[in-house]
C-alpha positions in Angstrom: 0.0 0.0 0.0 1.2 3.5 -0.8 0.9 4.5 2.9 3.6 1.9 3.6 5.9 3.5 1.0 6.0 6.9 2.7 9.4 7.6 4.3 10.0 9.2 7.6 10.1 13.0 7.7 13.5 14.5 6.9 15.8 15.9 9.5 15.1 19.7 9.8 18.1 21.6 11.1 17.4 25.1 12.4 20.1 27.7 12.7 20.4 31.4 13.3 23.1 33.9 13.8 23.2 37.2 15.8 21.5 39.9 13.7 23.1 43.0 12.4 24.2 45.6 15.0 25.1 42.8 17.5 21.6 41.9 18.5 21.4 38.5 20.2 19.6 35.7 18.3 16.1 35.3 19.5 14.3 32.0 19.9 13.6 30.2 16.7 10.3 31.3 15.1 7.5 28.8 14.6 7.0 27.3 11.2 5.6 29.8 8.7 1.9 29.6 8.2 2.3 30.5 4.5 5.1 29.9 2.0 6.5 27.1 -0.1 7.2 23.5 0.8 9.8 21.6 -1.3 10.2 17.9 -2.2 12.5 16.1 -4.6 11.1 14.0 -7.4 13.8 12.1 -9.3 13.6 8.9 -11.2 17.4 8.6 -11.1 17.4 9.3 -7.3 19.5 12.5 -7.8 19.7 14.5 -4.6 20.5 18.2 -4.0 23.1 19.5 -1.6 22.3 19.1 2.0 21.8 21.0 4.2 20.8 24.1 2.3 20.7 27.6 3.9 18.0 30.2 3.2 17.1 33.6 4.6 14.2 34.0 7.0 14.8 37.7 6.9 17.7 40.2 6.6 19.0 39.2 10.1 18.3 35.5 10.3 19.0 32.3 8.3 18.0 28.7 8.7 18.9 25.3 7.2 16.7 22.8 5.5 17.1 19.4 4.0 15.1 18.8 0.8 14.4 15.1 0.5 12.2 12.8 -1.5 8.7 11.7 -0.4 8.3 14.1 2.5 7.9 17.9 1.9 9.8 20.4 4.0 8.2 22.9 6.3 7.0 26.1 4.6 9.6 28.6 3.6 8.6 32.3 3.0 9.9 33.7 -0.2 12.0 36.8 -0.1 11.4 39.2 -3.0 9.5 36.7 -5.1 12.0 33.9 -4.8 13.7 31.4 -2.5 17.4 31.4 -2.7 19.3 28.4 -1.3 22.9 28.9 -0.2 25.7 26.5 0.6 26.4 28.3 3.9 25.0 30.9 6.2 24.2 34.0 4.1 23.9 36.4 7.1 27.1 38.3 7.9 28.6 37.7 11.4 27.7 40.5 13.9 31.3 40.7 15.2 33.3 43.3 13.3 36.5 41.3 13.2 34.8 38.2 11.8 32.8 40.3 9.3 36.0 41.7 7.7 36.9 38.4 6.1 33.3 37.2 5.5 32.2 36.6 2.0 28.6 35.9 0.9 28.3 32.1 0.3 27.7 30.6 -3.1 24.1 30.2 -4.3 23.2 26.6 -4.9 20.0 27.3 -6.8 17.2 29.8 -6.8 13.4 29.1 -7.1 11.2 31.7 -8.7 8.0 31.9 -6.6 6.3 34.8 -8.5 2.6 33.9 -8.9 2.8 31.0 -6.4 -0.1 30.5 -4.0 0.2 31.7 -0.4 0.5 28.0 0.5 2.3 26.1 -2.2 4.5 23.2 -2.7 7.3 22.8 -5.2 8.4 19.6 -6.9 12.1 19.8 -7.4 13.5 17.7 -10.2 17.3 17.8 -10.0 19.6 17.1 -12.9 22.6 17.5 -10.6 23.1 18.7 -7.0 22.9 22.3 -8.2 20.9 22.3 -11.4 17.1 21.7 -11.0 13.8 22.1 -12.7 10.7 22.9 -10.7 6.9 22.7 -10.8 5.0 25.0 -8.5 1.6 23.8 -7.2 -1.0 25.0 -4.8 -1.6 23.1 -1.6 -5.3 23.8 -2.0 -5.4 21.6 -5.1 -4.1 18.7 -3.0 -6.1 18.7 0.2 -5.6 16.4 3.2 -7.7 13.2 3.1 -7.0 13.2 -0.6 -5.1 10.8 -2.9 -3.7 12.2 -6.1 -1.9 10.9 -9.2 0.1 13.1 -11.6 1.5 11.8 -14.9 4.8 13.5 -15.8 5.9 10.7 -18.0 6.0 10.6 -21.8 3.5 7.8 -21.9 -0.3 7.8 -21.7 -1.3 6.0 -18.4 -4.5 4.3 -17.4 -5.6 4.2 -13.8 -8.3 1.7 -12.8 -10.0 1.9 -9.4 -12.3 -0.4 -7.6 -14.3 0.1 -4.4 -15.1 -3.7 -4.2 -11.4 -4.6 -4.7 -12.0 -7.1 -7.4 -12.3 -4.6 -10.3 -15.8 -5.8 -11.3 -16.8 -2.2 -10.5 -13.7 -0.7 -12.1 -13.7 3.0 -13.1 -11.0 3.8 -15.7 -9.3 7.2 -16.2 -6.7 8.0 -18.9 -3.9 10.4 -18.0 -2.1 11.9 -21.0 1.7 11.8 -21.1 4.1 14.4 -22.5 3.3 17.2 -20.1 6.5 17.3 -18.0 6.3 20.9 -17.0 2.9 21.2 -15.3 -0.3 19.8 -14.0 -3.8 20.0 -15.5 -7.0 17.9 -15.7 -5.5 15.9 -18.6 -2.6 14.5 -16.5 -4.0 14.5 -12.9 -6.4 12.2 -11.1 -7.7 12.8 -7.6 -9.7 11.0 -4.9 -11.3 13.5 -2.5 -14.2 13.5 -0.1 -13.4 10.1 1.3 -13.1 9.3 5.1 -10.1 8.6 7.2 -9.1 4.9 6.8 -11.0 4.4 3.5 -9.3 2.1 1.0 -9.5 2.1 -2.7 -8.0 -0.7 -4.9 -6.1 0.6 -7.9 -4.1 -0.5 -10.9 -1.9 1.7 -13.0 -0.9 0.5 -16.4 0.5 1.8 -19.7 0.9 0.4 -23.2 4.4 -0.7 -23.7 6.5 -3.4 -25.3 7.7 -6.5 -23.6 9.6 -9.7 -24.6 7.9 -13.0 -24.6 9.0 -16.5 -25.7 8.2 -17.6 -29.2 6.2 -20.8 -29.0 5.6 -23.4 -31.6 3.2 -26.4 -31.9 2.0 -27.6 -28.5 3.1 -24.5 -26.8 6.7 -25.4 -26.6 9.3 -22.7 -26.8 11.3 -22.5 -30.0 15.1 -22.4 -29.8 17.7 -20.9 -32.2 20.6 -22.8 -33.6 22.6 -22.1 -30.5 19.9 -23.6 -28.3 18.7 -20.4 -26.8 15.0 -19.7 -26.5 13.8 -17.3 -29.1 12.0 -14.2 -27.9 10.0 -11.5 -29.6 8.8 -8.1 -28.7 5.1 -7.5 -28.5 2.8 -4.7 -27.5 1.3 -5.2 -24.1 -0.4 -3.4 -21.2 2.2 -3.2 -18.6 1.4 -2.8 -14.9 3.2 -0.1 -13.0 1.6 -0.8 -9.6 -1.5 -2.7 -8.3 -2.3 -2.1 -4.7 -4.6 0.0 -2.5 -4.8 3.7 -1.7 -5.4 4.4 2.0 -7.0 7.8 3.0 -5.5 9.7 5.9 -7.0 12.7 7.6 -3.5 13.9 8.5 -2.0 14.1 5.1 -2.3 14.2 1.3 -0.8 11.3 -0.7 0.6 12.3 -4.1 2.0 9.8 -6.5 3.9 11.0 -9.5 4.5 9.0 -12.6 7.8 9.7 -14.4 9.9 8.0 -17.1 12.0 5.2 -15.8 15.6 5.8 -17.0 16.5 2.1 -16.4 14.1 0.9 -19.1 11.5 2.2 -21.6 8.9 2.3 -18.9 7.2 4.3 -16.2 8.1 4.7 -12.5 5.9 5.7 -9.6 7.2 8.1 -6.9 5.3 8.9 -3.8 5.1 12.2 -1.9 3.6 12.8 1.6 2.2 16.3 2.1 1.4 16.5 5.8 1.3 19.2 8.5 
């Protein structure tokens, strides 16, 4: 079940430095009520640098670890963007230390212009420092919801069954090829369910697989070297067959991406919880 696939929340380090003018660092502020949450989505399991620093304001900075499956706490953008640094971007308060201080290198920047007040950002890293992003609104992925997004190149079919045996199957097609955004054509959602409700599902796509060439009597045909002959045929290939489990504490988001290990589709899961 997808609920079993959800990893534990990432370690969240919090740091601050004395503010400008020598003011002592105050107690860490509570998590922002608005802002952007970040989560990695990578079929190749590429990670970004960790930890990353970001500015809370002009006098304070904190660290965050962006991981797969579990979104970070909300980060408030500064000037329409979130800038991630490799070290603390706030100058030291001590004059002697400040003389030799240099602003740390920017790891990457995320443009948040037009983002919802509560948003989450899917980070798709090519390298530790080069990333693509998709910005989404949290309101489109409410708690007690189960969501599926197709970011692969292939058309995907999701079949769901309340009974569990698929005699009552409902089928939805999600178009492939939209790797930069989310719309009704590549998104499926289950909302309005109750905590603990379960829904059987099967996700498939039309692909090509190898099968044995069989002759009379169903026996496999071998070549001159004695190896079983195989042929490639079109087939409906199953990505996952299991059950969605609804939770009142979180939203479960599954993302379909191209599998780099084969000409197929891979399912990645994200937990969006308080």
